[in-house]
C-alpha positions as CSV (number, residue, x, y, z in Angstrom):
1,X,33.8,19.3,1.6
2,X,31.6,19.8,-1.4
3,X,33.2,21.3,-4.5
4,X,32.0,24.7,-5.9
5,X,30.5,22.8,-8.9
6,X,28.5,20.5,-6.7
7,X,27.1,23.5,-4.6
8,X,26.3,25.5,-7.7
9,X,24.5,22.7,-9.8
10,X,23.7,19.5,-7.9
11,X,21.7,20.6,-4.8
12,X,18.9,22.8,-6.1
13,X,15.5,21.5,-7.1
14,X,12.0,22.8,-7.7
15,X,10.4,19.8,-5.9
16,X,11.9,17.2,-3.6
17,X,10.0,14.1,-2.5
18,X,11.1,12.0,0.5
19,X,10.2,8.4,0.0
20,X,10.5,6.3,-3.1
21,X,7.5,3.9,-2.6
22,X,4.2,4.0,-4.6
23,X,3.1,7.5,-3.3
24,X,6.5,9.1,-3.7
25,X,7.1,7.9,-7.2
26,X,3.4,8.6,-8.2
27,X,3.9,12.1,-6.9
28,X,7.1,12.6,-8.9
29,X,5.4,11.4,-12.1
30,X,2.4,13.6,-11.5
31,X,4.6,16.6,-10.9
32,X,6.5,16.1,-14.2
33,X,3.2,15.6,-16.0
34,X,2.0,19.0,-14.6
35,X,5.4,20.8,-15.0
36,X,7.6,18.9,-17.5
37,X,10.5,21.4,-17.0
38,X,10.6,21.2,-13.3
39,X,13.6,19.6,-11.5
40,X,12.1,16.8,-9.4
41,X,14.2,14.7,-6.9
42,X,13.2,11.6,-5.0
43,X,15.2,10.7,-1.9
44,X,15.1,7.2,-0.7
45,X,16.9,6.4,2.6
46,X,17.8,2.8,1.6
47,X,18.9,1.0,-1.4
48,X,15.3,-0.2,-2.1
49,X,11.9,1.2,-0.9
50,X,11.7,0.4,2.9
51,X,8.1,0.2,4.0
52,X,5.4,-1.9,2.2
53,X,5.5,-0.7,-1.4
54,X,7.7,-3.6,-2.5
55,X,6.6,-6.0,0.2
56,X,2.7,-6.0,-0.2
57,X,0.5,-8.9,-1.5
58,X,-0.5,-7.1,-4.7
59,X,-4.1,-6.8,-4.0
60,X,-5.9,-4.3,-6.3
61,X,-8.9,-4.1,-3.9
62,X,-11.7,-1.8,-2.9
63,X,-12.3,-3.6,0.4
64,X,-14.1,-6.7,1.6
65,X,-17.6,-6.9,3.1
66,X,-16.6,-7.2,6.6
67,X,-13.8,-4.5,6.2
68,X,-16.3,-2.1,4.9
69,X,-18.8,-3.0,7.7
70,X,-15.9,-2.4,10.2
71,X,-15.0,1.0,8.5
72,X,-18.6,2.0,9.0
73,X,-18.3,1.8,12.7
74,X,-15.5,4.3,12.8
75,X,-16.3,6.5,9.8
76,X,-19.4,8.1,8.4
77,X,-21.2,6.6,5.4
78,X,-19.9,9.5,3.3
79,X,-16.3,9.0,4.4
80,X,-16.5,5.3,3.6
81,X,-17.9,6.0,0.2
82,X,-15.3,8.5,-0.5
83,X,-12.6,6.0,0.5
84,X,-13.9,3.3,-1.7
85,X,-14.2,5.9,-4.6
86,X,-10.6,6.9,-4.0
87,X,-9.5,3.4,-4.2
88,X,-11.3,2.9,-7.5
89,X,-9.9,6.1,-8.8
90,X,-6.4,5.3,-7.7
91,X,-6.5,1.8,-9.3
92,X,-7.8,3.3,-12.6
93,X,-5.1,6.0,-12.7
94,X,-2.4,3.3,-11.9
95,X,-3.6,0.9,-14.6
96,X,-4.0,3.7,-17.2
97,X,-0.6,5.2,-16.4
98,X,1.4,2.0,-16.4
99,X,-0.6,-0.5,-18.4
100,X,-2.1,-3.8,-17.2
101,X,0.5,-6.0,-19.0
102,X,3.5,-4.2,-17.4
103,X,2.1,-4.5,-13.9
104,X,0.8,-8.0,-14.2
105,X,-2.9,-6.9,-13.6
106,X,-5.4,-9.8,-13.7
107,X,-8.9,-10.5,-12.6
108,X,-8.9,-14.1,-11.4
109,X,-11.6,-13.4,-8.9
110,X,-11.8,-11.9,-5.4
111,X,-13.4,-13.6,-2.5
112,X,-13.9,-13.3,1.3
113,X,-14.1,-16.4,3.5
114,X,-16.8,-16.2,6.1
115,X,-16.3,-18.1,9.4
116,X,-18.8,-18.5,12.3
117,X,-17.8,-15.2,13.8
118,X,-18.5,-13.4,10.7
119,X,-21.8,-15.0,9.7
120,X,-23.7,-12.0,10.9
121,X,-22.2,-10.0,8.0
122,X,-24.2,-12.0,5.5
123,X,-27.4,-10.3,6.7
124,X,-25.8,-6.9,5.8
125,X,-24.7,-7.8,2.3
126,X,-27.7,-6.4,0.4
127,X,-27.6,-3.3,2.6
128,X,-23.9,-2.7,1.8
129,X,-24.6,-3.3,-2.0
130,X,-27.3,-0.6,-1.8
131,X,-24.9,1.8,0.0
132,X,-22.2,1.3,-2.7
133,X,-24.7,1.2,-5.6
134,X,-24.0,4.7,-7.0
135,X,-20.3,3.8,-7.2
136,X,-20.9,0.8,-9.3
137,X,-23.8,1.9,-11.6
138,X,-26.2,0.0,-9.3
139,X,-24.4,-3.3,-9.9
140,X,-23.8,-5.4,-6.8
141,X,-20.4,-5.3,-5.4
142,X,-20.9,-8.5,-3.5
143,X,-22.6,-11.8,-4.1
144,X,-22.6,-15.3,-2.5
145,X,-20.3,-17.9,-4.2
146,X,-20.8,-20.8,-1.7
147,X,-20.6,-23.3,-4.5
148,X,-16.8,-22.6,-4.9
149,X,-15.9,-23.5,-1.3
150,X,-15.4,-27.2,-2.2
151,X,-14.1,-26.3,-5.7
152,X,-11.3,-24.3,-4.1
153,X,-10.5,-27.1,-1.6
154,X,-11.1,-25.1,1.6
155,X,-12.1,-26.7,4.9
156,X,-15.9,-26.7,4.6
157,X,-16.5,-27.0,8.3
158,X,-14.7,-23.7,9.0
159,X,-15.8,-21.8,5.9
160,X,-19.5,-21.0,6.4
161,X,-19.9,-18.9,3.3
162,X,-17.9,-17.4,0.4
163,X,-18.6,-13.9,-0.8
164,X,-17.4,-12.7,-4.2
165,X,-16.3,-9.2,-4.8
166,X,-16.9,-8.2,-8.5
167,X,-14.7,-5.2,-8.5
168,X,-11.2,-6.4,-7.5
169,X,-8.1,-7.7,-9.2
170,X,-4.5,-8.6,-8.6
171,X,-1.2,-7.3,-9.7
172,X,2.6,-8.2,-9.6
173,X,4.0,-5.8,-6.9
174,X,7.6,-6.1,-8.2
175,X,6.6,-5.3,-11.9
176,X,4.5,-2.4,-10.7
177,X,7.3,-0.9,-8.8
178,X,9.7,-1.5,-11.5
179,X,7.4,0.2,-14.0
180,X,6.9,3.2,-11.7
181,X,10.7,3.6,-11.4
182,X,11.1,3.4,-15.1
183,X,8.4,5.9,-15.8
184,X,9.7,8.3,-13.2
185,X,13.3,8.1,-14.7
186,X,11.9,8.4,-18.3
187,X,10.1,11.6,-17.4
188,X,13.2,13.2,-16.0
189,X,12.9,12.5,-12.3
190,X,16.1,12.0,-10.3
191,X,16.1,9.2,-7.8
192,X,18.8,9.0,-5.2
193,X,19.0,6.1,-2.9
194,X,21.0,5.7,0.4
195,X,19.9,9.1,1.4
196,X,18.4,9.1,4.9
197,X,16.9,12.6,5.5
198,X,17.7,13.7,9.2
199,X,16.2,17.3,9.1
200,X,13.8,19.5,7.1
201,X,13.2,23.2,7.6
202,X,10.9,25.6,5.7
203,X,12.6,29.0,5.4
204,X,9.5,30.3,3.5
205,X,11.4,31.0,0.3
206,X,13.2,27.7,0.2
207,X,13.1,24.4,2.0
208,X,16.3,22.8,3.3
209,X,16.5,19.0,3.2
210,X,19.5,17.6,5.2
211,X,21.1,14.3,4.3
212,X,24.4,13.2,5.9
213,X,27.3,12.2,3.6
214,X,29.0,9.3,5.3
215,X,32.3,9.5,3.4
216,X,32.8,13.3,3.8
217,X,31.4,13.2,7.3
218,X,29.4,16.3,6.8
219,X,25.8,17.2,5.9
220,X,24.6,17.8,2.4
221,X,21.8,20.3,2.2
222,X,19.5,20.0,-0.8
223,X,17.0,22.9,-1.4
224,X,13.7,23.1,-3.1
225,X,10.6,25.3,-3.5
226,X,8.2,22.6,-2.3
227,X,9.0,19.5,-0.2
228,X,6.6,16.5,-0.3
229,X,6.9,13.9,2.6
230,X,5.8,10.4,1.5
231,X,7.4,8.3,4.2
232,X,4.2,6.6,5.4
233,X,5.0,4.4,8.5
234,X,8.3,6.1,9.1
235,X,6.9,9.7,9.2
236,X,7.3,10.0,12.9
237,X,11.1,9.5,12.7
238,X,11.1,12.8,10.8
239,X,8.0,14.5,12.2
240,X,7.4,13.1,15.7
241,X,4.1,14.8,16.4
242,X,2.2,13.3,13.4
243,X,-0.6,10.7,14.2
244,X,0.9,7.9,12.3
245,X,1.0,4.5,13.9
246,X,3.2,1.7,12.2
247,X,1.7,-1.6,11.6
248,X,4.0,-4.6,10.6
249,X,2.6,-7.2,8.3
250,X,3.9,-10.7,8.4
251,X,4.0,-12.7,5.1
252,X,5.0,-16.1,3.8
253,X,4.9,-17.9,0.5
254,X,5.0,-21.5,-0.3
255,X,6.9,-23.5,-2.9
256,X,4.7,-24.3,-5.9
257,X,1.8,-26.5,-4.6
258,X,0.9,-29.5,-6.9
259,X,-2.7,-29.2,-8.4
260,X,-3.5,-26.0,-6.5
261,X,-7.2,-25.7,-6.8
262,X,-7.7,-21.9,-6.7
263,X,-6.6,-18.6,-8.2
264,X,-7.4,-15.0,-7.3
265,X,-7.3,-13.1,-4.1
266,X,-8.9,-13.9,-0.8
267,X,-9.7,-12.0,2.4
268,X,-10.6,-13.2,5.9
269,X,-11.6,-11.4,9.1
270,X,-12.0,-7.9,8.0
271,X,-9.0,-8.3,5.8
272,X,-6.6,-8.9,8.6
273,X,-5.7,-12.1,6.8
274,X,-5.2,-12.3,3.1
275,X,-3.9,-14.8,0.6
276,X,-3.6,-15.4,-3.1
277,X,-2.1,-17.7,-5.8
278,X,1.2,-16.6,-7.2
279,X,2.8,-18.7,-9.9
280,X,1.3,-21.8,-8.5
281,X,2.3,-20.8,-4.9
282,X,0.2,-19.6,-2.0
283,X,1.2,-16.2,-0.6
284,X,-0.4,-15.6,2.8
285,X,-0.1,-12.6,5.1
286,X,-1.6,-10.8,8.1
287,X,-2.5,-11.7,11.7
288,X,-1.6,-8.3,13.0
289,X,-4.8,-8.4,15.1
290,X,-3.2,-11.3,17.2
291,X,-0.6,-8.9,18.6
292,X,-1.4,-5.2,17.8
293,X,1.1,-4.0,20.4
294,X,3.9,-6.2,19.1
295,X,3.3,-5.3,15.5
296,X,3.2,-1.6,16.2
297,X,6.8,-1.6,15.1
298,X,9.1,-0.3,12.4
299,X,11.6,-3.2,13.0
300,X,11.8,-5.7,10.1
301,X,11.7,-8.9,12.3
302,X,9.5,-11.9,12.5
303,X,6.7,-12.4,15.0
304,X,7.0,-16.1,15.7
305,X,3.5,-16.4,17.1
306,X,2.0,-14.9,14.0
307,X,4.1,-16.9,11.6
308,X,3.0,-20.0,13.4
309,X,-0.6,-19.0,13.1
310,X,-0.2,-18.3,9.4
311,X,1.2,-21.8,8.9
312,X,-1.7,-23.2,10.9
313,X,-4.2,-21.4,8.7
314,X,-2.6,-22.9,5.7
315,X,-2.7,-26.3,7.1
316,X,-6.2,-26.4,8.5
317,X,-8.2,-24.0,6.3
318,X,-6.6,-23.1,3.0
319,X,-4.7,-26.3,2.0
320,X,-6.2,-28.8,4.4
321,X,-5.6,-31.8,2.1
322,X,-2.4,-30.8,0.3
323,X,1.1,-30.9,1.3
324,X,3.2,-27.7,1.1
325,X,6.4,-26.2,2.0
326,X,7.3,-22.7,3.1
327,X,9.7,-21.2,0.6
328,X,10.2,-17.6,1.9
329,X,9.1,-15.1,4.6
330,X,9.2,-11.4,4.9
331,X,7.7,-8.4,6.7
332,X,6.5,-5.1,5.5
333,X,5.7,-1.9,7.6
334,X,2.3,-0.1,6.9
335,X,0.9,3.0,8.6
336,X,-2.5,3.5,10.4
337,X,-4.4,6.0,12.4
338,X,-7.7,6.2,14.2
339,X,-9.6,5.9,10.9
340,X,-8.5,4.8,7.4
341,X,-8.4,8.4,6.1
342,X,-4.9,9.1,4.9
343,X,-3.1,12.4,5.9
344,X,-2.9,14.7,2.9
345,X,-2.3,18.2,3.9
346,X,0.1,21.1,4.3
347,X,2.5,20.8,7.1
348,X,3.9,24.3,6.5
349,X,3.6,26.7,3.6
350,X,6.1,24.8,1.5
351,X,6.0,21.3,3.1
352,X,3.2,18.9,2.2
353,X,2.4,15.5,3.7
354,X,1.0,12.4,1.9
355,X,1.2,9.7,4.5
356,X,-0.7,7.0,6.5
357,X,-2.1,4.9,3.7
358,X,-3.8,2.5,6.1
359,X,-2.6,-0.6,4.2
360,X,-4.1,0.7,1.0
361,X,-1.2,2.1,-0.8
362,X,-1.6,0.0,-4.0
363,X,-5.1,1.2,-4.4
364,X,-4.9,4.8,-3.4
365,X,-1.1,5.6,-3.9
366,X,-1.5,7.0,-7.4
367,X,-4.4,9.2,-6.4
368,X,-2.6,10.5,-3.4
369,X,0.3,11.3,-5.5
370,X,-1.9,13.3,-7.9
371,X,-3.5,15.2,-5.0
372,X,0.0,16.1,-3.7
373,X,1.2,17.3,-7.1
374,X,-1.9,19.5,-7.4
375,X,-1.3,21.1,-3.9
376,X,2.4,21.7,-4.7
377,X,1.9,23.3,-8.1
378,X,-1.3,25.3,-7.4
379,X,-0.3,26.7,-4.0
């Protein structure tokens, strides 16, 4: 049973955010920037953020050529331009808010490897540059960099072309999340971990947020004026009717590779594969397209087939002449929908959703948090 003091002083907030990933923490920071005296609480169901915020590859990206071409098949040109603009604005806000040094932001180059099945995209390169021109002051987003194929040591027979993206960088995911947490706490945000929310209800004047207390064997009911749901891939566990499809990402990282010949970030096959250099290692992830059904999951388990394909890709394409050992593996859970447009909208008068980041949380998470804060404070 909760004490009188707990009931009087520890359960009432102006704003509660469910989810302590990039979007949740960014929302909390934006709320405190707009209303410094507001009481803001972030609830995280596990000890650490659970989805992809602490498990991604650290790509600060706007999208590869083949990815943008694929998006143009399911979205209008205006929608694609808006999405690229949001990625740029989100990365700008993230860097300005936290500082490049504190998040390990670097620009060591961004490239897409083009295989035989993607060669057709080379014919669209200039058209895509023209489409994106207004966003980059008429500077080309993409250009050929075929001379670097041998320099980087890739398998030349498989890599038909290399495309450079001139507006992408990389960051250290752990440092970014650590700095977001530090900034949120410094601004007066409360973060409670180990708090799985089981039920939410909007009573018009107040929103109830129910969290079970394991030791007391009873529910704790937090209350707030506005609730912001930032649970991304796990949204349907709380709101079953939302159109949010989980997508698991398989990742591995090698031990340091002697005389590794490349730095920067790299995309393959519409971004379904991605790899980068980290501290002399190669981090490689993706392969979800090999088993969409199997990877539509919120279970943190390995897909043996995809992990095997990742190793094969390392051996035959990325490091064909260099020995390597796998040091670690993990999975992260992203969220997708019929298009890459995130869900940012009111669920009820006092409950607002910011979910379904489409694998773009690093790029757009800060801007989504800002949009949520505006919606919450101006409603």
